[in-house]
KEKE-3310 file (N, C-alpha, C; in steps of 0.2 Angstrom, whole numbers, plus 5000, padded with zeros to 4 digits):
npx = (5004:5002:5012:5008:4994:4991:4994:4985:4973:4974:4975:4962:4954:4958:4954:4940:4938:4941:4932:4919:4903:4897:4905:4908:4909:4911:4915:4910:4911:4903:4902:4892:4881:4888:4893:4884:4889:4902:4901:4901:4895:4905:4917:4917:4930:4932:4937:4935:4929:4933:4946:4961:4967:4982:4987:4982:4966:4959:4949:4931:4918:4902:4884:4868:4856:4844:4834:4836:4827:4831:4843:4853:4856:4870:4877:4891:4899:4911:4927:4943:4956:4964:4957:4949:4936:4928:4927:4922:4918:4921:4916:4900:4899:4895:4901:4903:4890:4885:4893:4887:4875:4865:4870:4873:4876:4886:4883:4878:4862:4859:4872:4876:4866:4869:4879:4872:4866:4855:4838:4838:4833:4820:4810:4808:4807:4804:4805:4806:4815:4806:4799:4806:4801:4808:4825:4836:4849:4854:4859:4855:4847:4833:4829:4816:4813:4825:4829:4818:4820:4832:4828:4819:4826:4834:4825:4817:4807:4790:4793:4792:4790:4789:4784:4784:4776:4772:4764:4770:4765:4763:4760:4746:4744:4745:4759:4759:4769:4769:4759:4764:4776:4770:4763:4774:4782:4774:4770:4782:4792:4788:4783:4769:4755:4750:4743:4736:4739:4732:4741:4736:4740:4741:4738:4744:4734:4733:4736:4731:4724:4722:4721:4720:4716:4721:4735:4735:4740:4749:4754:4755:4763:4762:4771:4773:4783:4781:4769:4761:4762:4774:4773:4760:4755:4742:4737:4742:4736:4723:4707:4695:4678:4665:4651:4652:4647:4634:4620:4622:4613:4603:4606:4618:4625:4627:4639:4633:4623:4612:4605:4610:4605:4610:4617:4612:4623:4635:4643:4661:4672:4684:4691:4700:4710:4706:4711:4715:4726:4730:4741:4750:4761:4780:4784:4778:4784:4794:4808:4822:4834:4831:4823:4832:4834:4826:4814:4804:4796:4783:4788:4779:4772:4782:4784:4772:4771:4783:4781:4770:4773:4785:4796:4803:4821:4822:4827:4827:4827:4832:4834:4836:4839:4839:4836:4836:4824:4818:4828:4830:4818:4817:4828:4824:4814:4819:4823:4835:4844:4848:4854:4855:4862:4866:4871:4883:4880:4867:4869:4876:4867:4858:4865:4868:4855:4853:4861:4856:4843:4841:4832:4829:4828:4818:4811:4806:4797:4788:4783:4777:4767:4758:4754:4745)
npy = (4994:5011:5023:5036:5035:5026:5033:5044:5037:5031:5043:5049:5039:5040:5053:5051:5042:5049:5060:5056:5056:5044:5035:5024:5019:5007:5012:5022:5034:5040:5054:5069:5074:5085:5100:5102:5107:5116:5129:5146:5163:5178:5183:5194:5200:5200:5189:5172:5165:5153:5143:5137:5121:5115:5103:5090:5086:5072:5059:5062:5054:5049:5051:5048:5060:5066:5073:5086:5094:5086:5081:5071:5074:5074:5071:5074:5062:5059:5066:5071:5076:5086:5091:5103:5116:5114:5100:5095:5096:5101:5088:5090:5099:5104:5117:5122:5123:5133:5143:5148:5153:5168:5175:5183:5174:5173:5164:5151:5144:5130:5125:5129:5125:5112:5111:5112:5102:5088:5090:5103:5116:5127:5135:5140:5154:5162:5171:5166:5169:5169:5164:5174:5187:5197:5201:5200:5204:5193:5183:5170:5155:5143:5129:5121:5109:5102:5111:5110:5097:5098:5107:5100:5090:5097:5103:5102:5089:5093:5106:5121:5126:5141:5148:5162:5166:5169:5168:5170:5177:5173:5175:5177:5166:5158:5153:5143:5140:5141:5131:5120:5119:5117:5104:5096:5097:5091:5078:5072:5074:5074:5084:5092:5101:5114:5126:5137:5153:5168:5182:5198:5212:5229:5238:5249:5262:5268:5259:5252:5239:5232:5220:5210:5205:5215:5210:5207:5200:5187:5170:5162:5149:5137:5125:5109:5098:5081:5076:5087:5105:5111:5123:5135:5150:5161:5173:5186:5187:5190:5197:5211:5205:5206:5206:5207:5204:5201:5190:5174:5162:5148:5136:5124:5116:5099:5086:5075:5081:5085:5095:5104:5111:5126:5131:5146:5160:5173:5182:5183:5196:5196:5187:5174:5178:5175:5167:5176:5188:5205:5217:5233:5237:5235:5247:5257:5258:5266:5263:5266:5259:5246:5245:5245:5233:5223:5216:5214:5209:5214:5220:5217:5206:5196:5196:5193:5179:5173:5175:5167:5154:5150:5150:5161:5161:5150:5144:5153:5152:5159:5155:5162:5176:5190:5206:5205:5204:5194:5190:5201:5204:5192:5192:5204:5199:5191:5178:5166:5167:5162:5168:5166:5171:5174:5185:5197:5211:5212:5205:5214:5224:5218:5215:5229:5233:5225:5230:5244:5243:5237:5232:5234:5223:5228:5236:5226:5219:5230:5232:5220:5219:5230:5224:5214)
npz = (5000:4996:5005:5008:5006:5016:5028:5027:5028:5041:5048:5046:5052:5066:5068:5067:5077:5089:5090:5089:5096:5100:5106:5119:5136:5150:5162:5172:5184:5193:5192:5189:5175:5163:5154:5138:5126:5119:5115:5118:5122:5119:5132:5146:5146:5133:5126:5121:5131:5134:5140:5132:5133:5140:5135:5123:5127:5136:5128:5131:5140:5135:5137:5130:5132:5127:5113:5102:5091:5077:5081:5091:5108:5119:5135:5145:5155:5162:5165:5160:5171:5166:5156:5144:5147:5136:5135:5147:5164:5182:5194:5202:5216:5233:5235:5222:5218:5227:5223:5212:5217:5219:5208:5192:5178:5163:5150:5139:5142:5142:5143:5155:5164:5165:5175:5187:5200:5201:5206:5213:5212:5216:5210:5194:5183:5168:5152:5136:5121:5106:5090:5083:5086:5092:5088:5096:5093:5085:5094:5099:5102:5103:5109:5115:5119:5124:5133:5142:5147:5154:5164:5170:5176:5186:5194:5210:5218:5217:5214:5203:5187:5177:5162:5152:5138:5121:5104:5088:5072:5056:5039:5042:5051:5067:5076:5085:5095:5109:5112:5107:5115:5128:5126:5123:5134:5144:5138:5133:5142:5156:5164:5173:5169:5178:5177:5164:5163:5157:5152:5152:5143:5145:5132:5118:5115:5103:5093:5079:5070:5054:5048:5057:5074:5087:5096:5113:5123:5132:5136:5152:5157:5168:5176:5185:5195:5200:5212:5216:5217:5229:5235:5237:5239:5240:5246:5243:5231:5231:5227:5227:5230:5219:5223:5237:5254:5251:5252:5247:5238:5232:5219:5214:5200:5198:5194:5187:5181:5189:5202:5216:5232:5238:5254:5262:5262:5266:5254:5253:5256:5249:5235:5227:5213:5196:5181:5172:5171:5173:5168:5168:5155:5155:5150:5157:5170:5171:5172:5165:5163:5164:5152:5142:5137:5125:5127:5140:5155:5167:5183:5194:5189:5190:5203:5209:5205:5210:5224:5226:5222:5229:5244:5256:5256:5247:5231:5216:5199:5183:5167:5156:5158:5154:5156:5170:5178:5185:5194:5201:5208:5215:5224:5231:5238:5247:5242:5236:5221:5204:5189:5172:5157:5140:5133:5135:5136:5141:5153:5160:5162:5170:5181:5185:5188:5200:5209:5210:5213:5225:5239:5256:5271:5279:5271:5262:5271:5273:5260:5258:5267:5263:5252:5255)
capx = (5000:5006:5013:5004:4987:4990:4994:4979:4968:4975:4973:4954:4952:4959:4949:4933:4938:4942:4927:4913:4900:4894:4910:4905:4913:4907:4919:4907:4913:4898:4901:4886:4882:4890:4891:4882:4892:4908:4901:4898:4896:4911:4917:4918:4936:4933:4939:4930:4926:4936:4954:4963:4971:4989:4989:4976:4962:4957:4942:4926:4913:4896:4878:4863:4851:4838:4835:4835:4825:4833:4850:4854:4860:4874:4880:4897:4898:4917:4932:4950:4958:4967:4953:4947:4929:4924:4926:4919:4919:4922:4910:4896:4900:4891:4904:4901:4883:4885:4896:4882:4869:4865:4875:4872:4881:4886:4884:4872:4859:4860:4879:4877:4862:4873:4883:4868:4864:4848:4833:4842:4830:4813:4806:4811:4803:4808:4802:4811:4814:4802:4796:4809:4798:4814:4831:4841:4856:4855:4863:4851:4843:4829:4827:4812:4813:4831:4828:4813:4823:4837:4825:4815:4831:4837:4820:4815:4800:4786:4795:4788:4793:4784:4786:4780:4777:4767:4765:4771:4760:4766:4755:4740:4743:4749:4765:4758:4775:4767:4755:4769:4780:4766:4762:4780:4785:4770:4770:4788:4797:4786:4780:4762:4753:4746:4738:4738:4736:4732:4744:4733:4744:4738:4742:4744:4727:4733:4738:4725:4726:4718:4720:4718:4715:4727:4738:4736:4740:4754:4753:4759:4762:4764:4772:4776:4786:4779:4762:4758:4766:4775:4771:4755:4752:4738:4734:4743:4733:4716:4704:4688:4672:4660:4645:4654:4642:4627:4619:4622:4609:4601:4608:4624:4624:4631:4642:4628:4617:4607:4605:4611:4603:4616:4615:4613:4629:4637:4649:4667:4674:4689:4692:4706:4710:4705:4716:4717:4730:4731:4747:4753:4768:4786:4785:4775:4787:4799:4814:4826:4839:4827:4820:4838:4832:4820:4808:4803:4789:4783:4791:4774:4770:4787:4783:4766:4772:4788:4778:4765:4776:4791:4796:4810:4827:4822:4831:4824:4831:4830:4839:4837:4837:4838:4837:4836:4819:4816:4833:4829:4812:4818:4832:4821:4809:4822:4825:4841:4843:4853:4852:4859:4861:4871:4873:4887:4877:4861:4872:4878:4861:4855:4870:4867:4849:4853:4865:4852:4836:4841:4827:4831:4823:4813:4807:4802:4791:4783:4779:4772:4761:4754:4751:4740)
capy = (5000:5017:5026:5042:5033:5023:5038:5047:5032:5031:5050:5049:5034:5043:5058:5049:5039:5054:5065:5053:5056:5038:5031:5023:5014:5005:5014:5028:5035:5044:5061:5071:5076:5092:5104:5099:5109:5120:5136:5151:5170:5181:5184:5201:5202:5201:5183:5167:5162:5146:5143:5132:5116:5115:5098:5088:5083:5065:5058:5061:5048:5052:5047:5051:5062:5068:5074:5092:5094:5079:5080:5068:5078:5070:5074:5071:5059:5059:5070:5070:5082:5092:5093:5110:5116:5111:5093:5093:5101:5098:5085:5095:5099:5110:5123:5124:5126:5139:5149:5150:5157:5175:5177:5183:5170:5174:5158:5147:5141:5123:5123:5131:5121:5105:5111:5111:5095:5086:5092:5108:5122:5127:5138:5143:5159:5165:5172:5164:5172:5165:5166:5179:5193:5201:5198:5200:5204:5186:5180:5166:5149:5141:5122:5121:5102:5100:5115:5107:5091:5100:5111:5095:5087:5101:5105:5098:5086:5098:5112:5124:5130:5145:5151:5167:5165:5170:5165:5174:5177:5173:5174:5176:5160:5158:5148:5138:5138:5140:5125:5114:5118:5114:5097:5092:5096:5086:5071:5069:5075:5072:5090:5092:5108:5117:5131:5141:5159:5173:5188:5203:5218:5235:5240:5256:5263:5270:5253:5250:5233:5232:5213:5205:5208:5218:5205:5211:5194:5181:5165:5161:5142:5135:5117:5107:5091:5077:5075:5093:5110:5111:5129:5139:5155:5166:5179:5192:5187:5191:5203:5212:5202:5211:5205:5206:5205:5199:5183:5169:5156:5145:5129:5122:5110:5093:5082:5071:5086:5087:5101:5104:5117:5129:5134:5153:5162:5179:5182:5186:5203:5195:5181:5173:5181:5170:5165:5181:5193:5211:5221:5238:5235:5238:5254:5262:5258:5272:5260:5266:5254:5239:5246:5244:5226:5224:5212:5213:5208:5219:5217:5215:5199:5192:5196:5189:5172:5171:5175:5162:5147:5149:5153:5164:5157:5145:5145:5154:5151:5162:5153:5167:5182:5196:5212:5203:5206:5188:5190:5207:5203:5186:5195:5209:5196:5186:5172:5165:5167:5161:5171:5164:5175:5173:5191:5201:5217:5211:5203:5220:5227:5214:5217:5236:5233:5222:5235:5250:5241:5233:5233:5232:5219:5232:5238:5220:5218:5235:5231:5214:5221:5234:5220:5210)
capz = (5000:4996:5012:5009:5007:5022:5033:5027:5031:5048:5051:5046:5057:5072:5069:5069:5084:5094:5090:5089:5103:5102:5109:5126:5141:5156:5168:5174:5191:5197:5191:5187:5168:5163:5148:5132:5121:5121:5111:5122:5120:5121:5139:5148:5144:5126:5123:5119:5137:5135:5140:5128:5137:5139:5131:5120:5132:5134:5126:5136:5140:5133:5138:5127:5136:5124:5106:5101:5084:5074:5083:5098:5113:5123:5141:5147:5162:5165:5162:5162:5176:5162:5150:5144:5148:5131:5135:5153:5170:5188:5197:5206:5224:5236:5234:5216:5218:5231:5219:5207:5220:5219:5203:5185:5174:5156:5147:5136:5148:5142:5145:5162:5168:5166:5181:5192:5202:5201:5212:5217:5211:5219:5206:5188:5180:5163:5146:5131:5114:5102:5084:5079:5087:5093:5085:5101:5090:5082:5098:5103:5099:5108:5108:5121:5122:5127:5139:5147:5150:5159:5169:5174:5180:5191:5198:5215:5217:5220:5211:5198:5181:5174:5156:5150:5131:5116:5098:5082:5067:5049:5034:5045:5055:5073:5076:5090:5099:5116:5113:5106:5121:5133:5125:5123:5141:5147:5135:5132:5148:5162:5168:5173:5168:5184:5174:5159:5164:5152:5154:5148:5143:5143:5125:5116:5112:5096:5089:5075:5066:5049:5045:5062:5080:5091:5101:5119:5129:5132:5141:5158:5157:5175:5176:5191:5195:5205:5213:5217:5219:5236:5238:5234:5243:5236:5250:5239:5224:5232:5224:5229:5227:5216:5227:5244:5259:5249:5254:5241:5239:5225:5217:5210:5195:5199:5188:5184:5178:5194:5206:5224:5235:5242:5261:5261:5266:5264:5250:5256:5254:5244:5232:5223:5206:5191:5177:5167:5175:5169:5171:5163:5152:5158:5148:5162:5176:5171:5173:5159:5163:5162:5145:5137:5135:5120:5128:5147:5158:5173:5190:5198:5187:5192:5211:5211:5204:5215:5231:5226:5221:5233:5251:5258:5256:5242:5225:5210:5193:5177:5163:5150:5163:5150:5160:5177:5182:5190:5199:5206:5212:5220:5229:5235:5242:5252:5239:5232:5213:5199:5182:5166:5151:5135:5131:5140:5137:5146:5160:5164:5164:5176:5187:5188:5192:5206:5213:5210:5215:5231:5244:5262:5274:5282:5265:5260:5275:5272:5254:5258:5272:5259:5246:5258)
cpx = (5004:5006:5008:4996:4986:4990:4988:4973:4968:4973:4965:4951:4952:4955:4942:4932:4938:4936:4920:4909:4896:4899:4908:4910:4909:4910:4917:4908:4909:4898:4895:4887:4884:4889:4889:4885:4898:4907:4898:4899:4903:4911:4918:4925:4937:4935:4933:4926:4929:4943:4956:4968:4978:4991:4982:4972:4960:4950:4937:4922:4906:4890:4872:4858:4844:4839:4832:4833:4827:4840:4850:4858:4863:4876:4886:4897:4905:4922:4939:4952:4961:4963:4950:4939:4925:4922:4922:4920:4920:4916:4907:4897:4895:4894:4903:4894:4882:4888:4892:4876:4870:4870:4871:4877:4880:4887:4877:4869:4860:4867:4879:4872:4865:4877:4878:4866:4857:4844:4836:4838:4822:4808:4810:4805:4807:4803:4807:4810:4810:4799:4799:4805:4803:4820:4836:4848:4859:4859:4859:4849:4839:4826:4823:4812:4819:4831:4824:4816:4828:4833:4821:4820:4833:4831:4818:4808:4795:4787:4791:4792:4788:4787:4781:4781:4771:4768:4766:4766:4764:4761:4748:4739:4748:4754:4763:4764:4773:4763:4760:4774:4776:4765:4769:4783:4781:4770:4776:4793:4795:4783:4773:4760:4748:4741:4741:4735:4737:4735:4741:4737:4740:4742:4741:4737:4727:4735:4732:4728:4720:4716:4719:4718:4722:4729:4739:4737:4746:4751:4758:4758:4765:4764:4774:4778:4783:4771:4758:4763:4768:4773:4765:4752:4748:4735:4736:4740:4725:4714:4698:4683:4667:4654:4647:4648:4635:4626:4618:4618:4607:4604:4614:4622:4629:4634:4638:4622:4612:4609:4606:4610:4609:4613:4616:4619:4631:4643:4655:4669:4680:4689:4698:4705:4709:4712:4718:4720:4732:4736:4748:4759:4774:4787:4783:4779:4792:4806:4818:4831:4836:4825:4826:4837:4826:4813:4808:4796:4789:4785:4785:4772:4775:4786:4777:4767:4778:4785:4773:4768:4783:4791:4803:4815:4827:4826:4827:4828:4828:4835:4840:4835:4837:4840:4837:4830:4817:4821:4832:4824:4813:4823:4829:4815:4812:4823:4832:4840:4849:4850:4857:4857:4867:4874:4877:4883:4871:4863:4873:4872:4858:4859:4869:4860:4849:4857:4860:4846:4835:4836:4829:4826:4817:4808:4803:4796:4786:4779:4775:4766:4756:4750:4745:4733)
cpy = (5006:5021:5032:5040:5030:5028:5042:5043:5032:5038:5050:5044:5037:5049:5056:5046:5044:5059:5062:5053:5049:5033:5031:5019:5013:5008:5021:5028:5039:5051:5063:5074:5084:5095:5099:5101:5114:5127:5140:5158:5173:5183:5192:5204:5202:5194:5178:5164:5155:5147:5137:5127:5116:5109:5095:5084:5075:5064:5058:5055:5051:5048:5051:5053:5065:5070:5081:5093:5087:5077:5077:5073:5073:5074:5070:5068:5059:5063:5069:5077:5088:5094:5100:5110:5114:5104:5091:5098:5097:5094:5090:5094:5105:5117:5126:5127:5132:5145:5152:5154:5164:5178:5178:5180:5171:5167:5156:5143:5133:5121:5124:5127:5114:5105:5110:5104:5094:5088:5097:5115:5121:5130:5141:5148:5162:5166:5171:5168:5167:5168:5172:5186:5198:5197:5197:5200:5197:5182:5175:5160:5146:5134:5120:5114:5100:5105:5112:5101:5093:5103:5105:5091:5091:5104:5100:5095:5091:5105:5114:5127:5134:5148:5156:5168:5167:5167:5171:5173:5177:5171:5173:5170:5160:5152:5142:5136:5137:5133:5119:5113:5115:5106:5093:5091:5091:5079:5068:5069:5073:5078:5089:5100:5110:5121:5135:5148:5164:5180:5194:5209:5224:5238:5247:5257:5266:5265:5251:5244:5232:5225:5208:5208:5210:5212:5209:5206:5190:5176:5164:5153:5140:5127:5116:5100:5087:5077:5081:5098:5110:5117:5132:5144:5160:5172:5185:5193:5188:5197:5204:5208:5207:5211:5204:5208:5203:5192:5179:5163:5153:5138:5129:5116:5105:5090:5078:5075:5088:5093:5100:5111:5120:5132:5142:5155:5169:5178:5186:5192:5202:5188:5180:5175:5174:5169:5170:5187:5199:5215:5227:5235:5238:5245:5259:5262:5263:5269:5260:5261:5247:5239:5246:5237:5227:5221:5211:5212:5212:5216:5214:5208:5194:5191:5192:5181:5169:5171:5169:5155:5146:5152:5156:5159:5151:5148:5147:5155:5155:5160:5157:5174:5189:5202:5211:5203:5200:5188:5196:5206:5197:5189:5200:5206:5190:5179:5172:5165:5165:5164:5169:5168:5175:5180:5195:5208:5217:5208:5209:5224:5224:5215:5224:5236:5230:5226:5241:5249:5237:5236:5230:5227:5222:5234:5232:5219:5224:5234:5225:5216:5225:5230:5216:5213)
cpz = (5000:5003:5013:5010:5013:5028:5033:5030:5038:5052:5051:5051:5064:5073:5071:5075:5090:5095:5090:5096:5104:5105:5117:5130:5147:5163:5170:5182:5195:5196:5188:5179:5169:5156:5142:5126:5123:5118:5116:5119:5122:5129:5140:5146:5137:5122:5122:5125:5139:5135:5137:5133:5135:5134:5128:5126:5130:5132:5131:5135:5139:5135:5134:5132:5133:5116:5105:5093:5082:5076:5090:5102:5118:5129:5143:5154:5165:5161:5164:5166:5172:5156:5150:5146:5143:5131:5142:5158:5176:5190:5202:5213:5227:5235:5228:5215:5222:5227:5214:5210:5220:5214:5196:5181:5167:5153:5143:5141:5148:5144:5153:5166:5169:5172:5187:5194:5201:5207:5216:5216:5213:5214:5200:5185:5174:5157:5140:5125:5110:5096:5081:5080:5089:5091:5090:5098:5087:5087:5102:5099:5105:5106:5115:5124:5126:5134:5144:5150:5156:5165:5174:5179:5186:5196:5204:5214:5221:5217:5205:5193:5177:5167:5153:5142:5127:5109:5093:5077:5060:5044:5037:5050:5061:5073:5080:5094:5106:5117:5112:5112:5127:5132:5125:5130:5145:5145:5135:5138:5154:5167:5168:5173:5174:5181:5169:5160:5158:5155:5150:5149:5142:5137:5124:5113:5105:5091:5085:5070:5061:5046:5050:5069:5083:5096:5108:5125:5127:5137:5146:5159:5164:5175:5183:5190:5201:5206:5214:5219:5227:5239:5234:5239:5239:5240:5246:5233:5225:5229:5227:5226:5225:5220:5235:5249:5257:5251:5247:5242:5232:5225:5213:5206:5197:5193:5184:5181:5183:5197:5213:5227:5239:5249:5260:5265:5263:5260:5253:5253:5248:5241:5229:5216:5202:5187:5171:5172:5171:5173:5165:5161:5156:5156:5153:5169:5177:5173:5166:5158:5161:5154:5140:5134:5130:5122:5136:5149:5165:5179:5194:5195:5190:5200:5213:5210:5209:5222:5231:5226:5225:5240:5252:5259:5251:5235:5219:5204:5187:5172:5157:5153:5160:5155:5168:5181:5187:5196:5204:5210:5217:5225:5234:5239:5246:5249:5236:5225:5209:5192:5177:5160:5146:5133:5136:5141:5142:5153:5164:5166:5170:5182:5190:5191:5199:5211:5215:5213:5221:5236:5251:5265:5276:5276:5262:5264:5274:5266:5254:5262:5267:5254:5249:5258)
residu = (UNK:UNK:UNK:UNK:UNK:UNK:UNK:UNK:UNK:UNK:UNK:UNK:UNK:UNK:UNK:UNK:UNK:UNK:UNK:UNK:UNK:UNK:UNK:UNK:UNK:UNK:UNK:UNK:UNK:UNK:UNK:UNK:UNK:UNK:UNK:UNK:UNK:UNK:UNK:UNK:UNK:UNK:UNK:UNK:UNK:UNK:UNK:UNK:UNK:UNK:UNK:UNK:UNK:UNK:UNK:UNK:UNK:UNK:UNK:UNK:UNK:UNK:UNK:UNK:UNK:UNK:UNK:UNK:UNK:UNK:UNK:UNK:UNK:UNK:UNK:UNK:UNK:UNK:UNK:UNK:UNK:UNK:UNK:UNK:UNK:UNK:UNK:UNK:UNK:UNK:UNK:UNK:UNK:UNK:UNK:UNK:UNK:UNK:UNK:UNK:UNK:UNK:UNK:UNK:UNK:UNK:UNK:UNK:UNK:UNK:UNK:UNK:UNK:UNK:UNK:UNK:UNK:UNK:UNK:UNK:UNK:UNK:UNK:UNK:UNK:UNK:UNK:UNK:UNK:UNK:UNK:UNK:UNK:UNK:UNK:UNK:UNK:UNK:UNK:UNK:UNK:UNK:UNK:UNK:UNK:UNK:UNK:UNK:UNK:UNK:UNK:UNK:UNK:UNK:UNK:UNK:UNK:UNK:UNK:UNK:UNK:UNK:UNK:UNK:UNK:UNK:UNK:UNK:UNK:UNK:UNK:UNK:UNK:UNK:UNK:UNK:UNK:UNK:UNK:UNK:UNK:UNK:UNK:UNK:UNK:UNK:UNK:UNK:UNK:UNK:UNK:UNK:UNK:UNK:UNK:UNK:UNK:UNK:UNK:UNK:UNK:UNK:UNK:UNK:UNK:UNK:UNK:UNK:UNK:UNK:UNK:UNK:UNK:UNK:UNK:UNK:UNK:UNK:UNK:UNK:UNK:UNK:UNK:UNK:UNK:UNK:UNK:UNK:UNK:UNK:UNK:UNK:UNK:UNK:UNK:UNK:UNK:UNK:UNK:UNK:UNK:UNK:UNK:UNK:UNK:UNK:UNK:UNK:UNK:UNK:UNK:UNK:UNK:UNK:UNK:UNK:UNK:UNK:UNK:UNK:UNK:UNK:UNK:UNK:UNK:UNK:UNK:UNK:UNK:UNK:UNK:UNK:UNK:UNK:UNK:UNK:UNK:UNK:UNK:UNK:UNK:UNK:UNK:UNK:UNK:UNK:UNK:UNK:UNK:UNK:UNK:UNK:UNK:UNK:UNK:UNK:UNK:UNK:UNK:UNK:UNK:UNK:UNK:UNK:UNK:UNK:UNK:UNK:UNK:UNK:UNK:UNK:UNK:UNK:UNK:UNK:UNK:UNK:UNK:UNK:UNK:UNK:UNK:UNK:UNK:UNK:UNK:UNK:UNK:UNK:UNK:UNK:UNK:UNK:UNK:UNK:UNK:UNK:UNK:UNK:UNK:UNK:UNK:UNK:UNK:UNK:UNK:UNK:UNK:UNK:UNK:UNK:UNK:UNK:UNK:UNK:UNK:UNK:UNK:UNK:UNK:UNK:UNK:UNK:UNK:UNK:UNK:UNK:UNK:UNK:UNK:UNK)
# end
């Protein structure tokens, strides 16, 4: 055989052998799954965010964890001590988890979520980019199936994940992105849908639509893991009853179609709000720093959800934290937070907001007393 042909064949074989994600081994040593990829956004120092290894890293050990679109997704189970972050990461320890608490982390959320241990997060609240409604400087991608699997893994039993999302319109047809996400997360991943709340936005009165209805709502999809949500506080969500004090009587319709007579009783002064929540948009908050991000939701929306589905001291995660609203509100209500954002610019906005919008413990209690 010609030596040049033989060398080329050996080189091709070694290249396939070293880079194939299907290479497996039985010598798994108990390390938790880590990064799914090595691509990250530029770091604050202007570099790539990755440090090149001093020597060629050993081949990692992979396990298939899901499918994103038509492409299998693999997680690394074991690493060589001298491998670069592209190939693996340190085994998860309490110290590493602690180092991520109360931080805004610049990273791709799928990469960073792989560092979090199983069953470690109490509440996730985020609004993802969807359907190209905002371009975010072309610095994003959204595979909701892979993200849903990672969030399910890191969420505690009884924990909740909340997605604020809408649907784009193209050629008069809705994208159905929100519906596809809900069905995928429930049927394919294991989440349960607690409720689909309508977020009614106070829109611009001068916005006239000639070809379709003006869109003035988004969906708040509330998922939980396990048998039931571990926390549900609704006192701050009570609203005045329209017929407070009146005597309520009559009949209720039964499941079998029959009737049941109601014992007369007075209508309470307050009742729990329903499934349509109305908020003024972030434009009315007067927060110029926050509005440097192109798509934000109101602080009050985040606060209502955080107070409802978490307790003080628990961990609130926002994997696409943008301007940092979830993290700011979580911190101001005595929750721990983890914010992940791929854009350096938006990370800086979130960090500045955390510095400028700090609310003391005394202010927290005063605010909560006024909201009850």
